[in-house]
N, C-alpha and C positions, 0 to 999 in steps of 0.2 A: 314183713315187716326186713328192718333195716339191718343188720349187721354195724357191729360196732366202728367205729371208725379206726384205720391204723391211726398209728398216733404217726405224727408230723406231716401227712395227708387229711388235713380238716376235707374235703370236698372229698372223698370219694374210700366209701364203704370197701370194707373186707368182701363183702358178697360182689357190688362190681370188680372187686380188679381180681376176684378170680375170675367170674365170669367171662372176663373180657379178656385171659391169659388162655391161649389157646395151647404155647407149648413151653417148655422149660427152658429159661437163659440161656445165651449161648455163653461160656469160659468168656474168664477176660482172655485175650491170646495174646503173648509176649513175644507173636517176632511185628515187627513192622516193616516197610518196605524204606529202602536209600534213596530210594529213586524212581521220580515219576513217570506213572504206566510200570512200576516195578509188580504194582499188584492194586487191581483196583476188585472193586465190589458193588455185586447191581441186584434191582428186586421192581418187581413190579406190588405197583398198590394200585387196589378198585376192584369192582367197580367203584367209582362215585357219584354222588348221589347227587350232582350239578354237572349238567351233560358241560363241559366249556364249546364257546362259539364253532367252532367244528367239529363239534360231534363226539368229540375223543372225552369218555370216559378212566382213562385208565393210565398210567404213570410211570415209565421207566427212569430207577433214579441208580446213578453211576459215578460212586465213590473213590476219586486218586486215593488210594491209600498213603502218600507221601507226602502230598501239597494237597489234603484232605476238602480239595477241589469239587468241586458237585456240576454233574449235566444233568438235567431232568429235557426226557422227550414224553410229548400228549402224545397218547396211541386213542385209535377208539375200540384194537382191540389187542385180546394177548395176543395173537401169535404174529404181532409186527417186528414185538422184541429180538428175536433171533434175528434178523433184518438192519434192523437199527443195531445190533450191539455187531458185528462183522461189520458197518459202518463207521461206527466210530474207532473201531481198530485200526480202518482204513484210516481215517481221518488223525488218530496218533501218529501216525508215517509221516503222513500231508503233510502235519502245522506244526508239528515237535521232533521230527525226525524220528521217533520214539518207539519204538514195540510195547506193546501188552506181555507180561509176560508170565503173570500169573491173573487169572481169573477166577471172584467167588464169587456162588448164588445160593439161595436157599437149595438148587437142585430144581425148580421147581420144572411141569412137563414142560415147558416153554423153553426154558436152556439144555437140556439135554434130548429130543428129539432127534433125530433124522441132519439133519443140515448142518442143523448146532456140533451135532455129534464129528461129521466130518468136518469142522468147520476149528475144533478142539484138536481132531488129528492132523492139520494143516499147519 
């Protein structure tokens, strides 16, 4: 039996809404970066049910807080994320002459283990 419809969302019932909700939403932040690459946000999503041409099923998205520029990287495995983040930070230095100052993520294990801890420390 479907639950009652949520007001303003005619295509989504309250049961469906709560079933897909895995955690509480983050509060709105008043901290906004003033310059490009002062703050970047990144996250992995997948595994997607359709495999890309070269076998990629995961996606790493990186968003610059100031410009709202978005970079998306396709990955076969989640473990590729740490190398891509390090490469992205190097790319900002060579292509934009800017260093990434702050990184924000969901603290997934792929962003907090050995190589990334050393990278953050450097």
